[in-house]
ZAKEVO-459981 format. One line per 10 residues: number of its first residue (from 1); their letters; for each residue x, y, z of N, C-alpha, C, CB. Coordinates in steps of 0.001 Angstrom, whole numbers, padded with zeros to 6 digits. Atoms other than C-alpha are relative to their C-alpha. Glycine has a CB too. Layout:
% residues N
NUM> a> X Y Z X Y Z X Y Z X Y Z  ...
//
This chain:
% residues 217
1> mahkfyngdl> 000684 -000572 000526 -000330 -000629 -000179 000968 001821 -000328 -001362 -000231 000928  -000562 -001122 000100 002763 002293 000584 001277 000274 -001332 000483 000128 001409  -000665 000310 001344 004807 001425 -002706 -001039 000627 -000850 000296 -001658 -000359  000621 -000581 000794 002105 002312 -004168 -000770 001423 000175 -000653 -000860 -000291  000866 -001896 -000839 000509 005616 -002369 001083 000432 -000706 -000085 000671 002274  -001749 -000336 000566 004679 006861 -002969 000181 -000564 -000869 001251 -000331 000758  -000365 000204 001225 004844 005684 -006152 001603 -000477 000403 -000272 001371 -001004  -001235 001217 000330 007705 003292 -005191 001129 000793 000985 000637 -000194 -002092  -001240 -000171 -000515 010040 006170 -003595 -000147 -000512 001503 000481 001503 -000165  -000118 000108 -001033 011579 005091 -000793 000030 000751 001335 000588 -000395 -000189
11> nkikqsmpkv> -000382 -001196 -000649 012616 007938 000867 -001344 000513 000788 000588 001086 -001108  000945 -000921 -000521 009434 009492 001187 -000812 -001170 001068 -001026 000813 -001361  000334 001654 -000588 008167 005362 002556 000559 000551 001692 001329 -001759 -001012  -001699 000035 -001632 011270 005690 005597 -001147 001719 000998 003242 001130 -001292  000388 -001158 -000679 010205 009427 006855 -001962 000224 000418 000647 001218 -001112  002078 000071 000048 005628 008524 007054 000047 -000950 000860 -001144 -000566 -001645  000731 001133 -000475 006506 005319 008470 -000544 -000151 001993 001154 -001259 -000513  000304 -000071 -001914 006589 006367 012341 -001311 000528 000382 001109 001151 000919  001633 -000203 000526 003645 007911 011611 -001010 -000489 000069 -000239 000004 -000920  000678 001599 000059 001991 005040 010660 -000365 -000545 001047 000805 -001039 -000475
21> adaivacfgg> 000080 001079 -001344 002913 003311 013485 -000832 000437 001593 001748 -000272 000444  000959 -000538 -001043 001319 006286 015534 -000739 -000167 -000110 -000212 000907 000326  001674 -000464 000472 -002002 006457 013617 -000866 -001802 000648 -000161 000369 -002611  000477 001211 -000439 -001832 002563 014463 -001033 -000450 001642 001331 -000636 -000033  000058 000137 -001479 -001661 002237 017807 -001286 001218 000449 001748 000358 000740  000920 -000969 000060 -003958 005354 017827 -001378 -000752 000520 -000044 000631 -001498  001344 000680 000909 -007297 003520 016199 000485 -001201 000719 -000103 -000044 -002038  000641 000759 -000488 -006565 000467 018212 000115 000689 001429 000402 -001370 -000290  000632 -000382 -001347 -007014 002174 021461 -001088 000709 -000411 000877 000841 001006  001272 000121 000149 -010342 003216 019915 -000125 001715 -000090 -000811 -000940 001245
31> ycgepckass> -000012 -001210 000986 -008862 007413 018485 -000010 -000491 -000795 000856 000942 -000134  -000032 -000443 002232 -009635 006701 014599 -000641 001365 000009 -001413 -001320 -001464  000701 -001540 000370 -009971 010471 013752 000829 000157 -000465 -000464 001158 000850  -001363 -001042 001025 -007465 013090 012848 001330 -000548 000512 000072 002089 000385  -001078 000638 000727 -004590 010878 013239 -000429 -000846 -001254 000736 -000875 000956  001005 000740 001186 -005744 008125 010742 -000150 000862 -001015 -001524 -000394 000446  000808 -001115 001365 -007355 011288 008574 002245 -000163 -000556 -001182 002769 000907  -001733 -000541 000503 -003100 012379 008440 000768 -000782 -000037 000809 000917 000767  -000864 000618 000123 -001407 009416 008743 -000310 -001369 -000629 000528 000050 001071  000029 001567 000187 -002788 005844 008163 -000397 000495 -001595 -001314 -001174 001128
41> lvccgnyrqa> 000623 000645 001794 -003090 004180 004421 -000734 -000596 -000190 000593 -000743 -000857  001784 001206 000232 -006100 001796 005491 -000694 000469 000585 -000290 -001640 000528  001911 000457 -000470 -008501 003604 007653 000007 001837 -000213 -000642 -001018 002427  000065 -001463 -000121 -009607 007315 007004 -001008 000790 000466 000167 000458 -001013  000446 -000347 -000926 -010760 008215 009890 -000953 000163 000820 000184 000409 -000068  000964 000159 000184 -014437 007437 009780 -000805 -000913 000878 000067 -000176 -001016  000380 000960 -000274 -014215 004426 012074 -000088 -001403 -000892 -000891 000425 000377  001119 000655 000661 -016053 002152 009446 001154 -000673 -000860 -001329 000996 -000789  -001051 000529 000716 -012477 000623 008546 000023 -000893 001005 001267 000807 -000410  -000216 000644 -001283 -012121 -000667 012180 -000642 -001219 000159 -000382 000792 001037
51> knympmtvkl> 000413 001337 -000854 -014509 -003146 012181 000348 -000889 -000876 -001548 -000242 000473  -000846 001620 000815 -012267 -005324 009469 001011 -000303 000748 000784 000092 -001673  -001179 000194 -000532 -009585 -005221 012079 -000500 -000682 001369 000884 001355 000088  000256 -000015 -000723 -011341 -005729 015194 -001652 000747 000766 001056 000186 000094  001616 -000368 -000008 -015507 -005786 016291 -000104 001666 000964 -001061 -001600 001030  -000138 -001819 -000471 -016573 -001758 016833 -000241 -000406 001363 -001347 001428 -000692  000254 -000179 -001717 -017382 -002381 020525 000786 000369 000586 -000260 -000971 000795  -001443 000549 -000941 -014040 -003844 021623 001357 001320 -000149 000763 -001895 -000929  -000953 -001641 -000161 -011304 -000571 022125 001288 -000922 000958 -001158 001840 001317  -000970 000170 000015 -007923 -001674 022967 000409 000724 001343 000456 000276 -001185
61> rmtegdkvll> -000443 -001208 -000306 -006858 -000281 026763 000895 -000672 000248 -000527 000954 000843  -000918 000201 -000528 -003638 -000178 026351 001227 000504 001257 000161 -000091 -000794  -001162 -000409 -000697 -000802 000493 028808 001089 000779 -000627 000537 -001056 000465  -001368 -000742 000745 002441 002499 027975 000559 -001057 -000232 001034 001051 000788  -000930 001103 000637 004423 -000679 027749 -000567 -000993 -001283 000379 -000996 001236  000435 -000226 001516 001584 -002068 025332 000254 000863 -001065 -001006 000157 -000032  -001130 -001181 001093 002485 000810 023251 000588 -000827 -000356 001095 001259 000521  -000736 000116 -000128 005327 000510 023409 000603 -001619 -000637 -000072 000492 001070  -000372 001770 000395 005774 -003483 022554 -000931 -000234 -001087 -000353 -001329 001373  000559 000844 001142 002586 -003114 019876 001130 001455 -000885 -002333 -000225 -000253
71> lksmdimlsp> -001355 -001666 000922 005593 000049 018219 001137 -001072 -000581 001294 001678 001741  -001381 001044 000165 008257 -002756 018653 -000610 -001124 -000893 000680 -000761 001665  000128 001136 000952 006057 -005416 016467 000125 000472 -000584 -000790 -000788 -000274  000577 -000271 000992 005095 -003069 014169 001770 000240 -000328 -001371 001157 -000027  -001785 -000726 000978 009544 -001921 013148 -000295 -001346 -000720 002246 000224 001108  -000355 002238 000796 009699 -006741 012418 -000253 001516 -001881 -002817 -002598 000580  000321 -000118 000883 008337 -004772 009404 -000345 001291 -000640 -000617 -000688 000062  000013 -001142 001207 007940 -000846 008931 001349 000981 000504 -001763 001065 -000054  -001166 -001068 -000821 011428 000277 010827 000627 -000226 -001453 001120 -000559 001796  -000508 -000756 001220 013793 001902 007824 000584 -001835 -000094 001319 001808 000157
81> ialdktkllt> -000726 000789 000229 015834 -000983 008174 -000974 -001378 -000972 000675 -000246 001425  001224 001024 000481 013006 -003905 007176 -000270 000607 -001677 -001722 000210 001227  000476 -000520 001317 011667 -001340 004406 001488 -000271 -001198 -000503 001917 000276  -000896 000785 000599 015529 -001588 002723 000523 -001920 -000341 000739 000597 000608  -000131 001978 001024 015404 -005748 002587 -001135 -000049 -000808 -000215 -001835 001166  000614 -000196 000365 011339 -005121 001619 000114 000807 -001908 -000365 000381 001126  000864 -000833 000401 011799 -002595 -000913 -000249 -000501 -001456 000469 001420 000186  000235 000722 001746 011608 -004831 -004577 -001168 -000853 000397 001532 -001192 -000832  002118 000458 -000517 008145 -006303 -002910 000067 -001444 -000819 -001893 001510 -001063  -000010 001176 000120 009992 -009751 -003713 -000409 -000944 000989 000971 -000180 -000318
91> stqkceavnr> 000754 001503 -001573 008200 -013253 -002054 000468 -001084 -000827 -002400 -000333 000454  -000580 001904 000539 009195 -017334 -002475 -000817 000086 -001435 -000849 -001869 001348  001514 000511 001430 005753 -017169 -004964 001085 000569 -000586 -002095 000822 -000316  -000135 -000095 000729 007510 -015428 -007287 001474 000365 -000526 -000846 000442 -000077  -001199 000359 000709 010964 -016145 -007108 000233 -001388 -000664 000990 000178 000879  -000387 001843 000303 009987 -019982 -007378 -000580 -000085 -001824 -001412 -001515 001456  000758 -000842 001541 007815 -018526 -010630 001057 000402 -000610 -001063 001479 000149  -002250 000653 000616 011665 -017813 -011797 000492 -000767 -000502 001097 -000440 000739  -000181 001393 000678 012804 -020620 -011737 -000256 -000586 -000539 000036 -000632 000176  000915 001274 000957 010359 -022722 -013534 000217 000310 -001249 -001737 -000105 000136
101> syqavnpkii> -000296 -000516 001078 010663 -019955 -016019 001336 -000261 -000969 -000099 001106 000358  -001229 000502 001150 013885 -020722 -016643 000745 -001261 -000273 001061 000700 000180  000364 001708 000557 014102 -024368 -016424 -000792 -000548 -001017 -000613 -000715 000905  001178 000454 000846 011384 -024234 -018555 000782 000058 -001740 -001580 001290 000294  -000365 -000064 001409 014165 -022875 -021527 001463 -000403 000335 -000266 001527 -000841  -001233 000860 -000980 017375 -024785 -019201 -000437 -000241 000592 001096 000316 000629  001015 001056 -000886 016060 -027677 -017981 001167 -000612 000607 -001150 -001232 -000904  -001295 000496 -000748 018755 -029183 -015276 000923 -001464 -000616 -000580 -000357 001596  -000746 002132 000353 018990 -033119 -017023 000986 001135 -001131 -001747 -002114 -001308  -000526 000317 001332 020546 -031059 -020098 001007 001852 000262 -001633 -000320 -001652
111> tnprnfagri> -000952 -000680 -000118 023549 -028611 -020287 000198 000897 -001519 001096 -000956 000468  -000188 -001123 001279 023681 -025591 -022896 000773 000661 000497 -001130 000911 -000561  -001384 -000893 000190 027383 -024330 -022653 000220 000956 -000473 000806 -000366 -000509  -000058 -001018 000432 026852 -022155 -024844 -001015 000896 -001199 001068 -000203 -000231  001076 -001222 000715 023702 -020666 -026119 -000308 000141 002089 -001992 -000820 -001667  001232 -000456 -001532 022785 -020716 -021382 000086 001918 -000257 001033 -000672 002409  000509 -001336 -000298 023172 -016805 -021554 -001039 000172 -000314 000546 000939 -000419  000814 -000622 000120 021368 -016194 -024016 -001590 -000214 -000480 000586 000585 -000486  001555 000516 -000665 018378 -018617 -022858 -000118 000883 000676 -000275 -001338 000849  000389 -001151 -001288 017920 -016713 -020064 000070 001342 000143 000653 -000156 001005
121> hgkvlklnng> 000757 -001481 000409 017734 -013428 -021517 -000804 -000145 -000696 000640 001035 -000613  001708 -000080 000559 015306 -014165 -023969 -001001 -000579 001083 -000292 -001047 -001526  001231 -000329 -000562 012941 -015317 -021124 000277 000806 000817 -000743 -000925 000507  000294 -001372 -000946 013557 -012442 -018989 -000455 001257 -001015 001584 000523 000938  000115 -001206 000464 013249 -010155 -021781 -001879 -000337 -000281 001239 000378 -001454  001581 000341 000429 009522 -012737 -022890 -000208 000402 002106 -000467 -002403 -000970  001187 000460 -001594 008830 -012876 -018503 -000291 001977 -000664 001141 -000601 002711  000230 -001188 000480 009006 -008682 -019094 -000944 000973 -000591 000517 -000036 -000476  000521 -000423 000953 007678 -007942 -022013 -001231 -000909 -000758 001061 000277 -000709  000585 000676 001087 005306 -010755 -023464 000554 -001168 -000651 -000148 000820 -000881
131> yavsvllktk> -000756 000578 001765 005958 -013148 -026074 -000597 000725 -001141 -000376 -001836 -000504  000041 -001022 001517 004680 -010840 -028846 000684 001167 -000219 -001293 000559 -000308  -001111 -001042 -000275 006910 -007869 -027855 001101 -000181 -000255 000161 000348 001080  -001877 000204 000359 010092 -009609 -027003 -000072 -000811 -001366 001112 -001186 001430  -000891 000133 000984 010070 -011220 -029913 -000574 000800 -001476 000242 -001605 -000131  -000697 -000769 000933 009303 -008340 -032210 001024 000691 -000012 -000527 000616 -000345  -001540 -000522 000171 012176 -006693 -030551 000678 -001093 000508 000464 001412 000817  -001336 001065 000635 014332 -009853 -031089 000223 000016 -001340 -000200 -001575 000213  -000169 000205 000683 013312 -009542 -034387 000821 001028 -001004 -000877 -000445 -000045  -000671 -000931 000554 014361 -005804 -034909 001615 -000208 000030 -000441 001176 000627
141> slgatltkgs> -000953 000130 -000833 016883 -006107 -032873 001736 -000679 -000776 -000785 -000980 001137  -000452 001095 001461 018372 -009177 -036357 -000012 000986 -000909 -001155 -001405 -000590  -000012 -000513 000795 017707 -006441 -038668 -001428 -000582 -000283 001133 -000056 -000721  001277 000343 001113 014313 -008075 -040012 -001041 000502 000127 -000463 -001236 -000121  001995 -000510 000311 010764 -006506 -040798 -000875 -000417 -000473 -000445 000906 -000666  001213 000899 -000065 007733 -007804 -040116 -001230 000814 -000794 -000409 -000341 001686  001051 -000686 000425 004889 -006521 -042474 -001209 -000367 000756 -000155 -000174 -001358  001451 -000344 -000923 001528 -004923 -040984 -000584 -001485 -000425 -001222 001671 -000619  001661 000695 000050 -001213 -007535 -040804 000308 -001324 -001680 -001754 001956 -000526  -000408 001485 000504 000948 -010827 -042486 -000020 -000823 000759 001141 -000223 -000483
151> svirqirktd> 000441 001149 -000628 000669 -014188 -042074 000852 -000108 001543 000284 -001303 -001075  -001060 000610 -001120 003824 -014415 -039411 -000883 001171 001332 002319 000420 -000493  000925 -000649 -001187 002135 -011095 -037211 -001231 -000741 000312 -000490 001454 -000359  001439 001088 -000118 -001125 -013388 -037433 000147 -000876 000998 -000324 -000992 -001302  000051 001268 -000017 000477 -016300 -036516 000859 000624 002160 001109 -001130 -001773  -000330 000222 -001100 002277 -014215 -033508 -000577 000484 001230 000969 000220 -000059  001934 -000704 -000884 -001303 -012616 -032096 -000480 -001659 000576 -001932 000896 -001876  000974 001001 -000635 -002430 -016007 -031808 000820 -001092 000362 -001189 -000488 -000931  -000691 000502 -000984 000376 -017280 -030250 000137 000549 001520 001077 -000048 -000524  -000038 -001018 -001268 000412 -014761 -027673 -000777 000157 000923 000010 001088 -000243
161> aiskkpnndv> 001132 000013 -001217 -003226 -014841 -026405 -000407 -001557 000140 -001526 001032 -000408  000039 001237 -000478 -002953 -018901 -026422 001682 000412 001586 000328 -001430 -001790  -001084 -000350 -001457 000780 -018033 -023718 -001113 000325 001528 001181 001934 -000430  000924 -000509 -001516 -001910 -015897 -021708 -001116 -000594 000176 -000499 001500 000115  001050 000554 -001177 -004972 -018356 -021441 000357 -000831 -000896 -001649 000438 000529  -000513 001243 -000043 -003080 -021498 -021837 -001649 -001020 000286 001365 -000028 001369  000889 001169 -000345 -006285 -024467 -022354 001071 -001433 000456 -001062 -000341 -001523  -000583 001354 -000521 -005994 -028004 -020988 000602 -000386 -000923 -000839 -001057 000450  -000576 001098 001023 -005567 -029339 -024576 001309 000752 -000355 -001056 -000371 -001479  -000627 -000563 000177 -003283 -026946 -025205 001498 -000733 000287 -000472 000975 000505
171> iqkrkitrya> -001166 000346 -001165 -001022 -027739 -022242 000030 -001542 -000033 -000407 000594 001720  -000019 001632 000372 -001618 -031649 -022768 001091 -000103 -001121 -001622 -000648 -000641  000081 -000589 000893 -000532 -030862 -026021 002061 000414 000198 -001444 001176 000113  -000965 -000150 -000672 002848 -029160 -024882 000378 -001306 000671 -000227 001019 000786  -001268 001048 -000493 003784 -031990 -022336 000099 -001451 -001125 -000436 -000671 001901  -000532 000637 000893 003454 -034163 -025212 001267 -000007 -000726 -000648 000076 -000582  -001742 -000263 000717 006116 -032490 -027021 001273 -000020 001194 000127 001905 -000838  -001106 000065 -000810 008291 -032176 -024262 000393 -000861 -000113 000006 000170 001062  -000380 001605 -000443 007962 -035903 -023585 000922 -000516 -001406 -001732 -001183 000262  -000562 000749 000587 009184 -036802 -026766 000658 000448 -000815 -000545 -000708 -000326
181> arqrryhlhe> -001192 -000646 000184 011794 -034345 -027055 000951 -000343 000940 -000155 001307 -000016  -001315 000534 -000805 013638 -035368 -024355 000031 -001496 -000053 000012 000451 001621  -000299 001187 000013 013058 -039168 -024841 000412 000076 -001276 -000936 -000935 000385  -001327 -000452 001214 014685 -038076 -028454 001578 000018 000440 -000229 001702 -000527  -001440 -000466 -000648 017699 -036364 -026563 000556 -001855 000671 -000365 001621 001712  -000685 001438 -000673 018186 -039617 -024332 000527 -001518 -000422 -000844 -000371 000777  -000358 000970 000501 017821 -041988 -026817 001475 000121 -000581 -000959 -000309 -000829  -001405 -000298 000654 020901 -039955 -029123 000534 -000265 001000 000436 001337 -000603  -001442 -000236 -001667 022876 -039630 -025876 000259 -001136 000300 -000465 000748 001774  -000483 001650 000208 022566 -043436 -025411 000808 -000870 -001435 -001437 -000771 000125
191> rlhynkgltd> -000628 000133 001917 023417 -043972 -029351 002207 000412 000266 -001276 002266 -001554  -001382 -000632 -000240 026509 -041923 -028655 001126 -000467 001148 -000312 001379 000307  -001052 000656 -001472 028378 -043278 -025280 -000179 -001009 -000067 -000196 000286 001560  -000339 001431 -000999 027062 -046708 -024624 -000256 -000985 -001403 -001413 -000408 001734  -000151 001231 001323 027552 -049565 -027206 -001179 -001299 000702 002228 -000844 -000170  000656 001042 000466 025515 -052706 -027313 000465 -001614 001186 000533 -000047 -001805  -001318 000653 -000837 026910 -055534 -024938 000582 000280 001133 001002 000064 -000572  -000581 -000224 -001337 028205 -053437 -022420 000072 -000682 001186 -000396 000840 000358  000119 000758 -001282 028445 -055448 -019403 000812 000807 001145 000602 -001554 -000194  -001422 -000217 -001136 030674 -054636 -016270 000135 -001137 000662 -000102 001196 001247
201> tvhvmkgvgq> -001288 001137 -000408 033163 -056292 -014863 -000142 -001167 001066 001237 000819 000625  000044 001817 -000859 032863 -060207 -013333 000587 000516 001609 001618 -001647 -000990  -001155 000361 -001178 034387 -059739 -009813 -000143 -001645 000367 -000319 001030 001609  000225 001170 -000243 035576 -063384 -008949 000663 -000010 000937 000152 -000877 -000821  -000703 000277 -001273 035703 -064032 -005437 -000022 -001512 000779 -000584 000996 000924  000149 001191 -000724 035865 -067543 -004517 001903 -000129 000737 -000656 -001472 -001318  -001492 -000441 -000585 039783 -066460 -003124 -001026 -000502 001475 000851 002154 -000294  -000180 000102 -001803 038031 -065392 000158 -000596 -000801 000454 -000389 001048 000897  000024 000740 -001402 038091 -066935 002882 -001679 -000666 000133 000407 001310 001439  001696 000738 -000341 034347 -066969 004053 -000430 000023 -000743 -001047 000388 000804
211> lqdhnyv> 000960 000230 001725 032985 -066884 000575 000066 -001576 -000604 000924 001126 -001545  -000556 001433 000339 034663 -070155 000215 -000870 -001471 -000303 000823 -000288 001175  001704 000612 000113 030803 -072088 001062 -000822 000248 -000874 -000852 000333 000947  000299 -000319 001197 029481 -070158 -001215 -000524 000559 -001276 -000041 -000265 000010  -000512 -000182 001288 029222 -070087 -004653 -000908 001565 -000835 -000304 -001674 -000844  000870 -001336 000814 027821 -065899 -005270 000069 -000106 -001229 000476 001471 000202  -000009 -000484 001109 028875 -065304 -008960 -000073 -000819 -000383 000682 000668 -000439
//
């Protein structure tokens, strides 16, 4: 809420947080009014927002120690140090989503040492701009021109619409395609690096004293 209200200006957010914390303490103590109107980002000071946090008939009778404890609790998220750590508004879910996107173009089971950087940069461009815009930017950087209304543009629009709202049939088709491609790579790797009839060396264990009574080979 603060990032949206101050357009991401971290200095203004830091300057406003002490007043916001004081307004929260006053509001929970039953003094919803001028402090909320002046400093609160969620309560407009007319008691209508109070019911979202506690019953209308409940007023906290806080001692000075309770107020200090509440302020210290809010400092965990509203202090300048905490704001510096959370200024990018990142979360675990966002990080995992980006990691899954990276794995789509650079799977763990396949090594791409030559074009790894290009794959990752291309995926970042697509995540930030969408499929259609990223394709147009890449073609423009390569010096290629796409005619307006051409079949290529229509296909880009179609693919962009599918990527935004994928249906179950498309998802299933993509899974089958990925599985088939993975199988082809596995078989190719097997033909290149393994020979038919290759077996492990059989170790002779008859000479071992404790195994002379039992032939395990």
